[in-house]
N, C-alpha and C positions, 0 to 999 in steps of 0.2 A: 816203738813209742815215739810220739810226736809231742814235744814239750816246749811251751813258751816260758822264757825266763825274763821277767820284767826287771828293768833298772839294773842291768849288769854294770853299766857306766852311769855316773852322775851327769847332770845337765852341764856342769862345768867341764867334765872330761869330754863330753860330746862336743861342746863348743870349741875346746882346745884342739881336738882332733880335726874338726872341720876347717879350722884355720890352717892346720898343716896340709890338709888336702888341697886347699885353694892355692897354695904356693908350690905344690909338688908338680912334677912333670909326669903326665900320664902317657901310657903306651897302649898299643892294640892289645885287647884282652886275650888274644890267641897265644900270647907268650907262654902261658901255662896250660893251654888246652891239649888234651889228648887227641888222638886221631878222630874218634867219634865226635867229641865235643867241638872240635874246630869247625866242623861243618854246620853247627847250630849256633855258635857263639858270635855275638855282635855287641861288644861293649868296650869300655876302656878299663885299664888296670894299672895300678902302680907297680913298677918293676920291683922284684923282691929285694934288689940291692939298694932301693931307695932309702935314704936316711929317715924320711918321714914315715915310710912303711915300718921300718925297724922300731922307731920310737913308739908309734901307735900300737904295734904288736906287743911291746913290753907292757904298755898300759893295760891292754886287754888281758894278757896272761896274768898279771897281778890281780886284776879284778875277778877273774874266774876263780883263782885260788881262794878268794874270800867269799865265794857264793856257795852257801850250803846246798841249795837246790841243785845247782850244776854239778857239784862234786858227788852228791848222792845219786843223781840220775845217770851221770856219765861214767863214774868210776874210772877216771882217765889214767892210762899208763903212759902214753906218748901223745903229744899234741903237735900237729904240723903248724909252723909259724903262720899267724894270720895274714891273709892276703886282702887286698882292697880293690873294689871295682866301682864303676860309675856307668849308669845307663841314662841316656838322654837322646832327644831327637829321633824317637822311634826305635831305639836300640832294644834288643831283646836277647833271650837265650832259649832256644828251642828245647824240646823234650830230650832228656839225656839221663844217664846214670853215671855217678862219679867213678873215677878210676879206683880200682881195688887197692892199689899200693901207690904211695907217694914217697919219693925220696927227698929228704930235706937238702936243698941245694948246698953244695960245698962240703957235704958230710957223707959218711957211709950209712947214716941213719935212715931206715925205711919205716914208714908208718902204714899199717893196715887201716884202711878207712872204714871203721865201724859206724861212726857217727859224723854227720855233716852239720855245720853250723853257719847261720847267717845272723850277723849283728848289724842292726840298722843304725845309720847316722843321719838320715833324712826323716823328718816328720811326715806322716801319711798325707797331710794337706799340702806338702811342698811339691807333690808331683801326682800326675794322673797315670794310671796303669802301674807297671812295675811290681805286680803281685808275684810272690813266690808261690807257685802252684805245686803241691806235693801230692802224689798219688799213692794210696795204700789200700789195704783190703777193705777199708771202710769208705772209700771213695776219694774225691778230690778236695783238697784243703787249700784255700787261698789265704796267704799269710802276708800281712802288711802291718808291721808293728811300729810302735813309738820309737823315736830315736833313743838309743841306749839299751833297747831291749833285744833279745835274741831268741831264735828258734833253733831247736835241737831235734834232729830226726835221723832215722837209719839211712846210711849211705847207699843201701840197696834200693832205695825208693826212686822211681821215675819222678823227675821234677823239671820245672821250667820257670822262666821269668817272662811275664807278659810285656809287650812293648810299652815303653815310657813315652807318652804322647805330649806331656807338659812337664816342665821342670827337670830336676835332676835327682836321680836315686843313688845315694852314696851308701855303701855297705862294706862290711868285712865278711869274708867267707873263709872257712878253714875246716879241718877234719881232725879227728882223734882216733887213736886206738885205745879201746877200753880194756880193763883187766878182765871184763866179762864179754867174750866175743858174741854170745847169743843175745839178741835183742829181747827174746822172751824171758830169759833168766835175769837179764838186767832190769826188766820191768818188774819182775817179781820182787827183786831186792829193793828197788826204789819204793814200791808200794808198801813193803814191810817196814822199811826205814821211816817212811812218812807216817805210818800208823803208830810206830813206837814213839816218835818225837811228839806226835799229837797227844798220846796217852800221858807222856811225861809232863806236858803242860797242864793237864787236867788233874793229875794225882801225883803224889810222891812215888818214888821208886817202890815197887812191890816185888815180891818173888816172881810173880807172873811176868812183869815187864823185864826183869832181869833174865828170866828164862827165854823170853822172846828175843831179847838182844843176843843171847847166846846162840839161838837158832840162826839169826841173821848172820852172825860172824862165822858160824860153822858152814853155812851154805856158801858164803863168800870164800872161805878157805878152800872148800871143795871145788868151786867153779873157777876161781881166779887163775889167770895166766899172767905170770910176771917175769 
């Protein structure tokens, strides 16, 4: 499932984070690349120990916890702390697939990467190129979202970032381990939850809606890994 989540961050939060990015010290993006990714990766990145990265990560995590669409679609169990990158001057990231397991630095915590996320901090008109291109069974999808919006997609997907030929592309990228490992089952639960919430907005709770809600939770109970 590929899902666009609009307005995860407010305009004020985006502006504040961009100020932090401007005063931060950037490093070569390969500091977090795996063997395969290092051969394709050409960008800048904030070190994970950066105080600016830590502060912005906290802002993002709090915002995600308040996003019903994100919570319903992702059903997160563990989230890898957000990372931040910058593409400019022709920089790009070639075709790759994300590492299956990520260890949170300085901790024993390991995160299975079920879902990948990119949260944009630059407006689409601020730069040329820089599309996130995601390949799935339905073809190729070019993603370039408004600042503060995010795309969520299976970490098994081949993806790349096209060269940025003008301006600067600022974004956060990170991963999560879902309570539901299967993308297919996660999609079923998301569709069911969305339908139930839509019905509740149209009519009062009925025995049928209550029954459907029970089916949702029974499936979640059966499929969830915690």
